[in-house]
Backbone and ligand atoms as CSV (ligand in chain L), in Angstrom:
chain,resi,resn,atom,element,x,y,z
A,1,MET,N,N,112.108,112.708,112.388
A,1,MET,CA,C,111.816,113.170,110.946
A,1,MET,C,C,111.041,114.447,110.937
A,2,SER,N,N,110.905,115.084,109.862
A,2,SER,CA,C,110.222,116.290,109.859
A,2,SER,C,C,108.782,116.109,110.156
A,3,PRO,N,N,108.195,117.275,110.801
A,3,PRO,CA,C,106.827,117.200,111.072
A,3,PRO,C,C,105.762,116.821,109.823
A,4,ILE,N,N,106.241,117.448,108.657
A,4,ILE,CA,C,105.458,117.118,107.488
A,4,ILE,C,C,105.501,115.683,106.962
A,5,THR,N,N,106.657,114.934,107.217
A,5,THR,CA,C,106.645,113.629,106.880
A,5,THR,C,C,105.746,112.739,107.830
A,6,HIS,N,N,105.996,113.063,109.255
A,6,HIS,CA,C,105.061,112.498,110.224
A,6,HIS,C,C,103.621,112.702,109.867
A,7,PHE,N,N,103.168,113.870,109.505
A,7,PHE,CA,C,101.868,114.083,109.029
A,7,PHE,C,C,101.444,113.312,107.906
A,8,LEU,N,N,102.226,113.385,106.845
A,8,LEU,CA,C,101.828,112.491,105.590
A,8,LEU,C,C,101.691,110.981,105.905
A,9,GLY,N,N,102.720,110.570,106.717
A,9,GLY,CA,C,102.773,109.038,107.001
A,9,GLY,C,C,101.516,108.783,107.855
A,10,SER,N,N,101.303,109.556,108.799
A,10,SER,CA,C,100.216,109.158,109.630
A,10,SER,C,C,98.789,109.361,109.030
A,11,TRP,N,N,98.632,110.146,108.080
A,11,TRP,CA,C,97.529,110.367,107.298
A,11,TRP,C,C,97.283,109.268,106.417
A,12,LEU,N,N,98.356,108.777,105.915
A,12,LEU,CA,C,98.198,107.509,105.051
A,12,LEU,C,C,97.895,106.291,105.786
A,13,VAL,N,N,98.441,105.991,106.989
A,13,VAL,CA,C,98.083,104.985,107.994
A,13,VAL,C,C,96.577,105.125,108.354
A,14,ALA,N,N,96.301,106.300,108.591
A,14,ALA,CA,C,94.942,106.584,109.080
A,14,ALA,C,C,93.739,106.362,107.996
A,15,SER,N,N,94.098,106.789,106.876
A,15,SER,CA,C,93.252,106.489,105.624
A,15,SER,C,C,92.987,105.092,105.441
A,16,VAL,N,N,93.989,104.255,105.784
A,16,VAL,CA,C,93.792,102.757,105.483
A,16,VAL,C,C,92.998,102.141,106.557
A,17,VAL,N,N,93.256,102.532,107.878
A,17,VAL,CA,C,92.592,101.808,109.039
A,17,VAL,C,C,91.488,102.433,109.591
A,18,THR,N,N,90.859,103.550,108.919
A,18,THR,CA,C,89.628,104.159,109.448
A,18,THR,C,C,88.546,104.162,108.245
A,19,ASP,N,N,87.350,104.416,108.649
A,19,ASP,CA,C,86.401,104.425,107.586
A,19,ASP,C,C,85.533,105.707,107.647
A,20,ASN,N,N,85.945,106.790,108.308
A,20,ASN,CA,C,85.301,107.970,108.404
A,20,ASN,C,C,86.227,109.150,108.618
A,21,PRO,N,N,85.814,110.263,108.249
A,21,PRO,CA,C,86.777,111.443,108.169
A,21,PRO,C,C,87.209,111.863,109.690
A,22,ARG,N,N,86.389,111.667,110.619
A,22,ARG,CA,C,86.610,112.052,111.998
A,22,ARG,C,C,87.586,111.286,112.599
A,23,ASP,N,N,87.384,109.967,112.538
A,23,ASP,CA,C,88.491,109.077,113.032
A,23,ASP,C,C,89.712,109.097,112.217
A,24,ARG,N,N,89.633,109.358,110.847
A,24,ARG,CA,C,90.958,109.521,110.189
A,24,ARG,C,C,91.734,110.726,110.719
A,25,LYS,N,N,91.077,111.797,110.972
A,25,LYS,CA,C,91.786,112.877,111.506
A,25,LYS,C,C,92.354,112.727,112.865
A,26,LEU,N,N,91.574,112.010,113.700
A,26,LEU,CA,C,92.167,111.758,115.048
A,26,LEU,C,C,93.310,110.868,114.940
A,27,VAL,N,N,93.383,109.764,114.241
A,27,VAL,CA,C,94.506,108.940,114.128
A,27,VAL,C,C,95.689,109.738,113.520
A,28,THR,N,N,95.300,110.519,112.491
A,28,THR,CA,C,96.487,111.422,112.013
A,28,THR,C,C,97.082,112.340,112.992
A,29,LEU,N,N,96.209,112.921,113.782
A,29,LEU,CA,C,96.811,113.804,114.841
A,29,LEU,C,C,97.601,113.179,115.803
A,30,ALA,N,N,97.249,111.823,116.167
A,30,ALA,CA,C,98.118,110.978,117.103
A,30,ALA,C,C,99.608,110.898,116.608
A,31,GLY,N,N,99.834,110.953,115.221
A,31,GLY,CA,C,101.203,110.886,114.662
A,31,GLY,C,C,101.809,112.234,114.633
A,32,ILE,N,N,101.206,113.254,114.939
A,32,ILE,CA,C,101.765,114.527,114.837
A,32,ILE,C,C,101.947,115.307,116.162
A,33,LEU,N,N,101.050,114.849,117.133
A,33,LEU,CA,C,101.006,115.474,118.395
A,33,LEU,C,C,102.364,115.427,119.245
A,34,PRO,N,N,103.117,114.190,119.074
A,34,PRO,CA,C,104.254,114.083,119.886
A,34,PRO,C,C,105.186,115.265,119.707
A,35,ASP,N,N,105.176,115.920,118.473
A,35,ASP,CA,C,106.162,117.120,118.421
A,35,ASP,C,C,105.574,118.295,118.971
A,36,ALA,N,N,104.408,118.304,119.592
A,36,ALA,CA,C,103.870,119.549,120.320
A,36,ALA,C,C,104.908,119.857,121.430
A,37,ASP,N,N,105.636,118.895,121.783
A,37,ASP,CA,C,106.487,119.135,122.985
A,37,ASP,C,C,107.753,120.066,122.480
A,38,GLY,N,N,107.724,120.277,121.105
A,38,GLY,CA,C,108.747,121.039,120.586
A,38,GLY,C,C,108.318,122.631,120.548
A,39,LEU,N,N,107.190,122.957,120.903
A,39,LEU,CA,C,106.607,124.196,120.815
A,39,LEU,C,C,107.318,125.235,121.710
A,40,GLY,N,N,108.125,124.688,122.495
A,40,GLY,CA,C,109.023,125.606,123.583
A,40,GLY,C,C,109.649,126.508,122.633
A,41,LEU,N,N,110.009,126.062,121.368
A,41,LEU,CA,C,110.812,126.869,120.473
A,41,LEU,C,C,110.120,128.225,120.181
A,42,VAL,N,N,108.740,128.226,120.136
A,42,VAL,CA,C,108.043,129.530,119.980
A,42,VAL,C,C,108.381,130.453,121.149
A,43,ALA,N,N,108.187,129.841,122.432
A,43,ALA,CA,C,108.524,130.610,123.642
A,43,ALA,C,C,110.010,131.125,123.480
A,44,ASP,N,N,110.867,130.350,123.107
A,44,ASP,CA,C,112.254,130.738,123.094
A,44,ASP,C,C,112.420,131.885,122.202
A,45,PHE,N,N,111.918,131.796,121.017
A,45,PHE,CA,C,111.888,132.999,120.000
A,45,PHE,C,C,111.320,134.162,120.491
A,46,ALA,N,N,110.140,134.026,121.081
A,46,ALA,CA,C,109.260,135.085,121.686
A,46,ALA,C,C,110.104,135.836,122.725
A,47,GLY,N,N,110.618,134.912,123.609
A,47,GLY,CA,C,111.355,135.623,124.837
A,47,GLY,C,C,112.621,136.370,124.217
A,48,ALA,N,N,113.249,135.858,123.273
A,48,ALA,CA,C,114.461,136.509,122.638
A,48,ALA,C,C,114.105,137.806,122.016
A,49,LEU,N,N,112.847,137.651,121.330
A,49,LEU,CA,C,112.489,138.963,120.568
A,49,LEU,C,C,112.202,140.091,121.693
A,50,ILE,N,N,111.421,139.730,122.694
A,50,ILE,CA,C,111.038,140.663,123.710
A,50,ILE,C,C,112.242,141.273,124.509
A,51,HIS,N,N,113.173,140.365,124.662
A,51,HIS,CA,C,114.397,140.951,125.468
A,51,HIS,C,C,115.510,141.355,124.604
A,52,GLY,N,N,115.328,141.264,123.116
A,52,GLY,CA,C,116.368,141.697,122.322
A,52,GLY,C,C,117.666,140.862,122.376
A,53,GLU,N,N,117.606,139.623,122.670
A,53,GLU,CA,C,118.764,138.776,122.840
A,53,GLU,C,C,118.705,137.695,121.870
A,54,GLU,N,N,119.816,136.964,121.785
A,54,GLU,CA,C,119.820,135.859,120.863
A,54,GLU,C,C,119.038,134.720,121.501
A,55,PRO,N,N,118.271,133.818,120.826
A,55,PRO,CA,C,117.573,132.771,121.341
A,55,PRO,C,C,118.348,131.630,122.039
A,56,THR,N,N,118.052,131.412,123.224
A,56,THR,CA,C,118.804,130.353,123.984
A,56,THR,C,C,118.368,128.874,123.756
A,57,PHE,N,N,117.140,128.690,123.186
A,57,PHE,CA,C,116.639,127.421,122.984
A,57,PHE,C,C,116.414,126.585,124.358
A,58,HIS,N,N,116.193,127.347,125.368
A,58,HIS,CA,C,116.142,126.648,126.679
A,58,HIS,C,C,114.787,125.743,126.731
A,59,TYR,N,N,113.687,126.286,126.405
A,59,TYR,CA,C,112.469,125.504,126.634
A,59,TYR,C,C,112.332,124.370,125.546
A,60,TYR,N,N,112.929,124.493,124.360
A,60,TYR,CA,C,112.992,123.706,123.341
A,60,TYR,C,C,113.878,122.305,123.873
A,61,GLN,N,N,114.976,122.816,124.344
A,61,GLN,CA,C,115.953,121.618,124.721
A,61,GLN,C,C,115.413,120.975,126.094
A,62,GLN,N,N,114.805,121.683,126.794
A,62,GLN,CA,C,114.241,121.180,128.109
A,62,GLN,C,C,113.140,120.156,127.849
A,63,TYR,N,N,112.153,120.448,126.880
A,63,TYR,CA,C,110.963,119.649,126.806
A,63,TYR,C,C,110.870,118.809,125.569
A,64,HIS,N,N,111.617,119.301,124.344
A,64,HIS,CA,C,111.415,118.515,123.163
A,64,HIS,C,C,111.980,117.084,123.325
A,65,HIS,N,N,111.090,116.107,122.878
A,65,HIS,CA,C,111.423,114.662,122.974
A,65,HIS,C,C,111.496,114.086,124.323
A,66,LEU,N,N,111.046,114.930,125.309
A,66,LEU,CA,C,111.040,114.457,126.781
A,66,LEU,C,C,109.340,114.471,127.328
A,67,LEU,N,N,108.633,115.396,126.720
A,67,LEU,CA,C,107.292,115.608,127.274
A,67,LEU,C,C,106.336,114.412,126.562
A,68,LEU,N,N,106.510,114.374,125.287
A,68,LEU,CA,C,105.521,113.697,124.484
A,68,LEU,C,C,106.204,112.523,123.557
A,69,HIS,N,N,107.375,112.083,123.953
A,69,HIS,CA,C,107.885,111.034,123.048
A,69,HIS,C,C,108.168,109.826,123.971
A,70,GLY,N,N,107.277,109.433,124.867
A,70,GLY,CA,C,107.341,108.144,125.634
A,70,GLY,C,C,106.032,107.567,125.830
A,71,TRP,N,N,105.983,106.440,126.421
A,71,TRP,CA,C,104.674,105.812,126.698
A,71,TRP,C,C,103.582,106.556,127.463
A,72,PRO,N,N,104.088,107.426,128.529
A,72,PRO,CA,C,103.018,108.172,129.171
A,72,PRO,C,C,102.375,109.175,128.078
A,73,GLY,N,N,103.138,109.869,127.294
A,73,GLY,CA,C,102.496,110.594,126.179
A,73,GLY,C,C,101.538,109.895,125.320
A,74,ALA,N,N,102.055,108.731,124.879
A,74,ALA,CA,C,101.197,107.899,123.999
A,74,ALA,C,C,99.822,107.575,124.544
A,75,ILE,N,N,99.915,107.188,125.864
A,75,ILE,CA,C,98.584,106.757,126.477
A,75,ILE,C,C,97.676,108.166,126.638
A,76,ALA,N,N,98.412,109.261,126.998
A,76,ALA,CA,C,97.699,110.497,127.076
A,76,ALA,C,C,96.959,110.967,125.917
A,77,VAL,N,N,97.854,111.011,124.815
A,77,VAL,CA,C,97.379,111.481,123.440
A,77,VAL,C,C,96.196,110.365,122.993
A,78,ALA,N,N,96.408,109.165,123.146
A,78,ALA,CA,C,95.455,108.175,122.631
A,78,ALA,C,C,94.123,108.369,123.403
A,79,ALA,N,N,94.244,108.613,124.674
A,79,ALA,CA,C,93.018,108.790,125.605
A,79,ALA,C,C,92.340,110.051,125.256
A,80,LEU,N,N,93.007,111.011,125.028
A,80,LEU,CA,C,92.311,112.355,124.706
A,80,LEU,C,C,91.625,112.192,123.420
A,81,LEU,N,N,92.205,111.777,122.339
A,81,LEU,CA,C,91.870,111.683,121.043
A,81,LEU,C,C,90.434,110.692,120.952
A,82,THR,N,N,90.635,109.521,121.664
A,82,THR,CA,C,89.598,108.520,121.520
A,82,THR,C,C,88.232,109.146,122.088
A,83,VAL,N,N,88.250,110.186,122.980
A,83,VAL,CA,C,87.001,110.775,123.452
A,83,VAL,C,C,86.222,111.274,122.226
A,84,PHE,N,N,86.893,111.746,121.299
A,84,PHE,CA,C,86.072,112.259,120.072
A,84,PHE,C,C,85.830,111.354,119.005
A,85,ALA,N,N,86.206,109.953,119.210
A,85,ALA,CA,C,86.042,109.056,117.938
A,85,ALA,C,C,84.747,108.500,117.968
A,86,ARG,N,N,84.495,107.997,116.649
A,86,ARG,CA,C,83.349,107.207,116.361
A,86,ARG,C,C,83.531,105.806,116.761
A,87,GLN,N,N,84.578,105.211,116.255
A,87,GLN,CA,C,85.037,103.736,116.491
A,87,GLN,C,C,85.990,103.842,117.565
A,88,ARG,N,N,85.699,103.928,118.840
A,88,ARG,CA,C,86.624,104.230,119.881
A,88,ARG,C,C,87.803,103.088,119.966
A,89,THR,N,N,87.415,101.841,120.104
A,89,THR,CA,C,88.442,100.904,120.375
A,89,THR,C,C,89.371,100.924,119.042
A,90,ARG,N,N,88.947,101.022,117.874
A,90,ARG,CA,C,89.884,101.061,116.752
A,90,ARG,C,C,90.767,102.239,116.799
A,91,VAL,N,N,90.117,103.415,117.100
A,91,VAL,CA,C,90.829,104.580,117.134
A,91,VAL,C,C,91.888,104.596,118.193
A,92,ALA,N,N,91.483,104.252,119.420
A,92,ALA,CA,C,92.491,104.119,120.624
A,92,ALA,C,C,93.688,103.247,120.125
A,93,LEU,N,N,93.590,102.061,119.551
A,93,LEU,CA,C,94.598,101.244,119.233
A,93,LEU,C,C,95.398,101.887,118.028
A,94,MET,N,N,94.740,102.401,117.108
A,94,MET,CA,C,95.522,103.071,115.960
A,94,MET,C,C,96.263,104.187,116.429
A,95,CYS,N,N,95.724,104.979,117.421
A,95,CYS,CA,C,96.457,106.140,117.856
A,95,CYS,C,C,97.709,105.652,118.528
A,96,LEU,N,N,97.658,104.702,119.268
A,96,LEU,CA,C,98.932,104.127,119.896
A,96,LEU,C,C,99.935,103.653,118.838
A,97,VAL,N,N,99.251,103.025,117.798
A,97,VAL,CA,C,100.308,102.565,116.740
A,97,VAL,C,C,100.932,103.610,116.018
A,98,VAL,N,N,100.183,104.629,115.629
A,98,VAL,CA,C,100.754,105.751,114.829
A,98,VAL,C,C,101.738,106.615,115.788
A,99,PHE,N,N,101.285,106.706,116.968
A,99,PHE,CA,C,102.242,107.381,117.954
A,99,PHE,C,C,103.665,106.716,117.868
A,100,HIS,N,N,103.565,105.424,118.053
A,100,HIS,CA,C,104.819,104.630,118.007
A,100,HIS,C,C,105.579,104.737,116.837
A,101,LEU,N,N,104.734,104.741,115.675
A,101,LEU,CA,C,105.426,104.978,114.379
A,101,LEU,C,C,106.218,106.168,114.404
A,102,HIS,N,N,105.608,107.259,114.823
A,102,HIS,CA,C,106.380,108.588,115.119
A,102,HIS,C,C,107.699,108.408,115.887
A,103,LEU,N,N,107.584,107.646,116.890
A,103,LEU,CA,C,108.795,107.364,117.746
A,103,LEU,C,C,109.896,106.654,116.971
A,104,LEU,N,N,109.304,105.660,116.278
A,104,LEU,CA,C,110.377,104.838,115.446
A,104,LEU,C,C,111.030,105.747,114.345
A,105,CYS,N,N,110.229,106.523,113.718
A,105,CYS,CA,C,110.766,107.511,112.623
A,105,CYS,C,C,111.790,108.425,113.232
A,106,ASP,N,N,111.571,108.843,114.410
A,106,ASP,CA,C,112.376,109.824,115.170
A,106,ASP,C,C,113.833,108.999,115.493
A,107,LEU,N,N,113.419,107.828,115.919
A,107,LEU,CA,C,114.782,107.028,116.237
A,107,LEU,C,C,115.599,106.935,115.117
A,108,LEU,N,N,114.964,106.583,113.875
A,108,LEU,CA,C,115.684,106.417,112.663
A,108,LEU,C,C,116.436,107.667,112.177
A,109,GLY,N,N,115.640,108.801,112.137
A,109,GLY,CA,C,116.163,109.969,111.542
A,109,GLY,C,C,115.943,111.303,112.121
A,110,SER,N,N,116.393,111.583,113.166
A,110,SER,CA,C,116.421,112.947,113.846
A,110,SER,C,C,117.637,113.441,114.454
A,111,ARG,N,N,118.781,113.063,113.691
A,111,ARG,CA,C,120.218,113.369,114.124
A,111,ARG,C,C,120.399,114.872,113.741
A,112,GLY,N,N,121.318,115.525,114.697
A,112,GLY,CA,C,121.707,116.868,114.246
A,112,GLY,C,C,122.828,116.780,113.460
A,113,PRO,N,N,123.467,117.922,112.984
A,113,PRO,CA,C,124.600,117.983,112.025
A,113,PRO,C,C,125.602,117.129,112.086
A,114,SER,N,N,126.128,117.020,113.499
A,114,SER,CA,C,127.230,116.090,113.691
A,114,SER,C,C,126.911,114.691,114.053
A,115,PRO,N,N,127.872,113.792,113.711
A,115,PRO,CA,C,127.480,112.361,114.013
A,115,PRO,C,C,127.189,111.992,115.471
A,116,ALA,N,N,127.772,112.956,116.321
A,116,ALA,CA,C,127.522,112.705,117.871
A,116,ALA,C,C,126.299,113.313,118.231
A,117,ASP,N,N,125.552,113.987,117.520
A,117,ASP,CA,C,124.370,114.789,117.824
A,117,ASP,C,C,123.097,113.871,117.759
A,118,LEU,N,N,123.125,112.783,118.454
A,118,LEU,CA,C,122.101,111.737,118.298
A,118,LEU,C,C,121.021,112.255,119.159
A,119,TRP,N,N,119.766,111.975,118.774
A,119,TRP,CA,C,118.417,112.242,119.543
A,119,TRP,C,C,117.985,110.999,120.031
A,120,PRO,N,N,118.020,110.715,121.344
A,120,PRO,CA,C,117.557,109.383,121.876
A,120,PRO,C,C,116.020,109.516,122.040
A,121,ILE,N,N,115.525,108.256,122.249
A,121,ILE,CA,C,113.941,108.274,122.559
A,121,ILE,C,C,113.930,107.950,124.005
A,122,CYS,N,N,113.637,108.761,124.887
A,122,CYS,CA,C,113.458,108.440,126.340
A,122,CYS,C,C,112.040,107.968,126.647
A,123,TYR,N,N,111.907,106.723,126.595
A,123,TYR,CA,C,110.570,106.015,126.459
A,123,TYR,C,C,109.729,106.128,127.759
A,124,GLY,N,N,110.426,106.371,128.839
A,124,GLY,CA,C,109.649,106.416,130.157
A,124,GLY,C,C,109.305,107.929,130.387
A,125,GLU,N,N,110.004,108.822,129.869
A,125,GLU,CA,C,109.777,110.421,130.144
A,125,GLU,C,C,108.230,110.690,129.785
A,126,PRO,N,N,107.832,111.642,130.585
A,126,PRO,CA,C,108.337,112.452,131.667
A,126,PRO,C,C,108.198,111.747,132.993
A,127,LEU,N,N,107.709,110.516,133.165
A,127,LEU,CA,C,107.720,109.990,134.584
A,127,LEU,C,C,108.866,109.239,134.901
A,128,PHE,N,N,109.526,108.575,133.938
A,128,PHE,CA,C,110.640,107.717,134.388
A,128,PHE,C,C,111.870,108.098,133.578
A,129,ARG,N,N,113.121,108.012,133.917
A,129,ARG,CA,C,114.263,108.362,133.202
A,129,ARG,C,C,114.548,107.150,132.142
A,130,HIS,N,N,114.155,105.891,132.505
A,130,HIS,CA,C,114.561,104.829,131.625
A,130,HIS,C,C,113.285,104.189,131.186
A,131,PRO,N,N,113.346,103.407,130.095
A,131,PRO,CA,C,114.591,103.165,129.254
A,131,PRO,C,C,114.893,104.422,128.261
A,132,ILE,N,N,116.165,104.369,127.876
A,132,ILE,CA,C,116.516,105.456,126.902
A,132,ILE,C,C,117.012,104.673,125.721
A,133,TRP,N,N,116.615,104.875,124.498
A,133,TRP,CA,C,117.035,104.244,123.246
A,133,TRP,C,C,117.586,105.158,122.221
A,134,PHE,N,N,118.695,104.819,121.715
A,134,PHE,CA,C,119.180,105.591,120.564
A,134,PHE,C,C,119.850,104.628,119.494
A,135,TRP,N,N,120.109,105.074,118.239
A,135,TRP,CA,C,120.578,104.340,117.192
A,135,TRP,C,C,121.808,104.974,116.869
A,136,LYS,N,N,122.929,104.318,116.789
A,136,LYS,CA,C,124.273,105.109,116.381
A,136,LYS,C,C,124.258,105.482,114.822
A,137,GLY,N,N,123.519,104.687,113.979
A,137,GLY,CA,C,123.360,105.083,112.614
A,137,GLY,C,C,122.355,106.061,112.199
A,138,GLN,N,N,121.763,106.750,113.289
A,138,GLN,CA,C,120.743,107.500,113.129
A,138,GLN,C,C,120.977,108.582,111.903
A,139,TRP,N,N,119.884,108.729,111.025
A,139,TRP,CA,C,120.086,109.686,109.859
A,139,TRP,C,C,119.959,111.122,110.282
A,140,ARG,N,N,120.600,111.981,109.521
A,140,ARG,CA,C,120.490,113.462,109.666
A,140,ARG,C,C,119.118,113.854,109.592
A,141,LEU,N,N,118.494,114.738,110.312
A,141,LEU,CA,C,117.232,115.252,109.998
A,141,LEU,C,C,117.016,115.737,108.565
A,142,ASP,N,N,118.114,116.428,108.117
A,142,ASP,CA,C,117.964,116.792,106.757
A,142,ASP,C,C,118.748,115.921,105.678
A,143,GLY,N,N,118.869,114.894,106.069
A,143,GLY,CA,C,119.818,113.924,105.277
A,143,GLY,C,C,118.892,113.222,104.129
A,144,TRP,N,N,119.583,112.701,103.110
A,144,TRP,CA,C,118.938,111.995,101.945
A,144,TRP,C,C,117.927,110.927,102.333
A,145,GLN,N,N,118.203,110.208,103.319
A,145,GLN,CA,C,117.286,109.140,103.716
A,145,GLN,C,C,115.894,109.655,104.018
A,146,ASN,N,N,115.905,110.730,104.946
A,146,ASN,CA,C,114.655,111.488,105.313
A,146,ASN,C,C,113.927,111.975,104.086
A,147,GLN,N,N,114.790,112.641,103.236
A,147,GLN,CA,C,114.120,113.308,102.123
A,147,GLN,C,C,113.394,112.212,101.119
A,148,THR,N,N,114.183,111.120,101.159
A,148,THR,CA,C,113.558,109.937,100.207
A,148,THR,C,C,112.274,109.493,100.857
A,149,VAL,N,N,112.237,109.227,102.218
A,149,VAL,CA,C,110.987,108.870,102.792
A,149,VAL,C,C,109.863,109.993,102.707
A,150,PHE,N,N,110.367,111.188,102.804
A,150,PHE,CA,C,109.287,112.358,102.461
A,150,PHE,C,C,108.669,112.111,101.123
A,151,PHE,N,N,109.547,111.882,100.053
A,151,PHE,CA,C,108.952,111.928,98.598
A,151,PHE,C,C,108.223,110.691,98.537
A,152,ILE,N,N,108.407,109.591,99.126
A,152,ILE,CA,C,107.723,108.410,98.983
A,152,ILE,C,C,106.226,108.680,99.730
A,153,VAL,N,N,106.246,109.112,100.860
A,153,VAL,CA,C,104.983,109.318,101.561
A,153,VAL,C,C,104.139,110.399,100.780
A,154,PHE,N,N,104.885,111.302,100.204
A,154,PHE,CA,C,104.205,112.400,99.566
A,154,PHE,C,C,103.461,111.968,98.210
A,155,ALA,N,N,104.187,111.146,97.440
A,155,ALA,CA,C,103.741,110.579,96.257
A,155,ALA,C,C,102.456,109.589,96.540
A,156,LEU,N,N,102.774,108.855,97.666
A,156,LEU,CA,C,101.530,107.988,98.052
A,156,LEU,C,C,100.420,108.708,98.451
A,157,SER,N,N,100.671,109.817,99.216
A,157,SER,CA,C,99.423,110.611,99.549
A,157,SER,C,C,98.692,111.219,98.361
A,158,LEU,N,N,99.441,111.577,97.327
A,158,LEU,CA,C,98.761,112.103,96.261
A,158,LEU,C,C,97.994,110.984,95.454
A,159,TRP,N,N,98.674,109.789,95.386
A,159,TRP,CA,C,98.118,108.659,94.665
A,159,TRP,C,C,96.676,108.334,95.399
A,160,LEU,N,N,96.762,108.205,96.832
A,160,LEU,CA,C,95.668,107.862,97.462
A,160,LEU,C,C,94.564,108.862,97.505
A,161,ALA,N,N,94.929,110.179,97.359
A,161,ALA,CA,C,93.916,111.277,97.160
A,161,ALA,C,C,93.065,111.127,95.972
A,162,VAL,N,N,93.838,110.820,94.862
A,162,VAL,CA,C,93.202,110.573,93.532
A,162,VAL,C,C,92.266,109.497,93.539
A,163,LYS,N,N,92.748,108.325,94.126
A,163,LYS,CA,C,92.033,107.079,94.320
A,163,LYS,C,C,90.696,107.134,95.192
A,164,ARG,N,N,90.831,107.786,96.282
A,164,ARG,CA,C,89.799,107.776,97.291
A,164,ARG,C,C,88.838,108.951,97.229
A,165,GLY,N,N,89.398,110.062,96.598
A,165,GLY,CA,C,88.564,111.195,96.507
A,165,GLY,C,C,88.517,112.273,97.744
A,166,TYR,N,N,89.543,112.015,98.531
A,166,TYR,CA,C,89.720,113.024,99.696
A,166,TYR,C,C,91.333,113.048,99.899
A,167,SER,N,N,91.797,114.188,100.391
A,167,SER,CA,C,93.185,114.415,100.541
A,167,SER,C,C,93.524,114.772,101.996
A,168,MET,N,N,94.894,114.951,102.091
A,168,MET,CA,C,95.437,115.517,103.387
A,168,MET,C,C,95.055,116.834,103.493
A,169,ALA,N,N,94.511,117.588,102.577
A,169,ALA,CA,C,94.049,118.993,102.595
A,169,ALA,C,C,92.793,118.977,103.367
A,170,GLU,N,N,92.083,117.857,103.756
A,170,GLU,CA,C,90.815,117.880,104.551
A,170,GLU,C,C,91.042,118.467,105.944
A,171,PHE,N,N,92.399,118.618,106.333
A,171,PHE,CA,C,92.590,119.374,107.574
A,171,PHE,C,C,92.278,120.877,107.489
A,172,LEU,N,N,92.305,121.291,106.197
A,172,LEU,CA,C,92.100,122.749,105.982
A,172,LEU,C,C,90.587,123.111,105.804
A,173,GLY,N,N,89.779,121.868,105.732
A,173,GLY,CA,C,88.366,122.145,105.342
A,173,GLY,C,C,88.006,121.447,104.226
A,174,ALA,N,N,86.612,121.196,104.113
A,174,ALA,CA,C,86.031,120.436,103.022
A,174,ALA,C,C,86.205,121.033,101.548
A,175,ARG,N,N,86.273,122.470,101.573
A,175,ARG,CA,C,86.399,123.235,100.309
A,175,ARG,C,C,87.833,122.959,99.800
A,176,ALA,N,N,88.786,123.182,100.627
A,176,ALA,CA,C,90.244,122.988,100.203
A,176,ALA,C,C,90.396,121.562,99.894
A,177,ASP,N,N,89.906,120.601,100.589
A,177,ASP,CA,C,90.137,119.292,100.276
A,177,ASP,C,C,89.553,119.041,98.702
A,178,ALA,N,N,88.218,119.428,98.558
A,178,ALA,CA,C,87.633,119.233,97.265
A,178,ALA,C,C,88.385,119.765,96.174
A,179,ALA,N,N,89.049,120.999,96.361
A,179,ALA,CA,C,89.847,121.724,95.397
A,179,ALA,C,C,91.044,120.986,95.067
A,180,VAL,N,N,91.775,120.514,96.137
A,180,VAL,CA,C,93.043,119.701,95.757
A,180,VAL,C,C,92.789,118.422,95.006
A,181,VAL,N,N,91.639,117.783,95.481
A,181,VAL,CA,C,91.278,116.442,94.706
A,181,VAL,C,C,90.969,116.823,93.239
A,182,SER,N,N,90.320,117.774,93.055
A,182,SER,CA,C,89.782,118.231,91.699
A,182,SER,C,C,91.118,118.466,90.835
A,183,VAL,N,N,91.913,119.219,91.377
A,183,VAL,CA,C,93.270,119.542,90.587
A,183,VAL,C,C,94.140,118.259,90.336
A,184,LEU,N,N,94.242,117.376,91.285
A,184,LEU,CA,C,94.962,116.188,91.254
A,184,LEU,C,C,94.239,115.280,90.134
A,185,ARG,N,N,92.958,115.200,90.202
A,185,ARG,CA,C,92.320,114.403,89.163
A,185,ARG,C,C,92.414,114.958,87.794
A,186,LYS,N,N,92.467,116.279,87.647
A,186,LYS,CA,C,92.665,116.891,86.347
A,186,LYS,C,C,94.128,116.625,85.878
A,187,TRP,N,N,94.941,116.720,86.751
A,187,TRP,CA,C,96.462,116.304,86.377
A,187,TRP,C,C,96.551,114.815,85.904
A,188,ARG,N,N,95.963,114.078,86.587
A,188,ARG,CA,C,95.893,112.629,86.222
A,188,ARG,C,C,95.245,112.408,84.831
A,189,ALA,N,N,94.056,113.082,84.624
A,189,ALA,CA,C,93.483,112.869,83.293
A,189,ALA,C,C,94.415,113.278,82.303
A,190,LYS,N,N,95.146,114.435,82.517
A,190,LYS,CA,C,95.883,115.118,81.420
A,190,LYS,C,C,97.132,114.169,81.179
A,191,PHE,N,N,97.606,113.471,82.346
A,191,PHE,CA,C,98.772,112.593,81.981
A,191,PHE,C,C,98.311,111.347,81.398
A,192,SER,N,N,97.148,110.830,81.862
A,192,SER,CA,C,96.708,109.491,81.158
A,192,SER,C,C,96.490,109.705,79.662
A,193,PHE,N,N,95.829,110.943,79.391
A,193,PHE,CA,C,95.662,111.282,77.938
A,193,PHE,C,C,96.908,111.292,77.223
A,194,GLY,N,N,97.936,112.059,77.743
A,194,GLY,CA,C,99.216,112.113,77.034
A,194,GLY,C,C,99.932,110.817,76.849
A,195,THR,N,N,99.792,109.747,77.726
A,195,THR,CA,C,100.599,108.659,77.642
A,195,THR,C,C,99.731,107.509,76.789
A,196,CYS,N,N,98.426,107.886,76.434
A,196,CYS,CA,C,97.766,106.929,75.758
A,196,CYS,C,C,98.139,106.721,74.226
L,1,ZN,ZN,ZN,109.102,113.673,117.287
């Protein structure tokens, strides 16, 4: 699934299972860090720009879904994030859960344009080649199913932000967060007034 869907879904779970901003951010990060292994794309484009050639996607294809989409990555990410946590046991456990939720979402919906372009989950990588999982019915990355999931988690995120008084914008700082929540609450007040 797209990184933004992973982010919103992870933030929703983190908001429910933690009770302070720091732990919430850490658990959210556990749900988006797996895609850090796709940053080879930046190196691919940078190399192509420097050499004036078409991008080859070498680093992206070499490492994406292989470096941080298995159990070794889950343990490494959870261990790293737990160092900064307030409630360490809970954060360690929830980082593992959210990380695996990311893998499950990728298994469901990260197919390329053609039906044969399946993205498997190589759960033992980068240490072991097996097991390798894939789902033949995998949704297209830009398919309607993924778009539906995005709209659901986006709507839930807005609803939770209004209810709780903090939003996913907290990653941009307290001021941005307060501004987003204030706008959302104004919209809700307007809408409530209009429907009374
Ligand atoms: Zn992923």
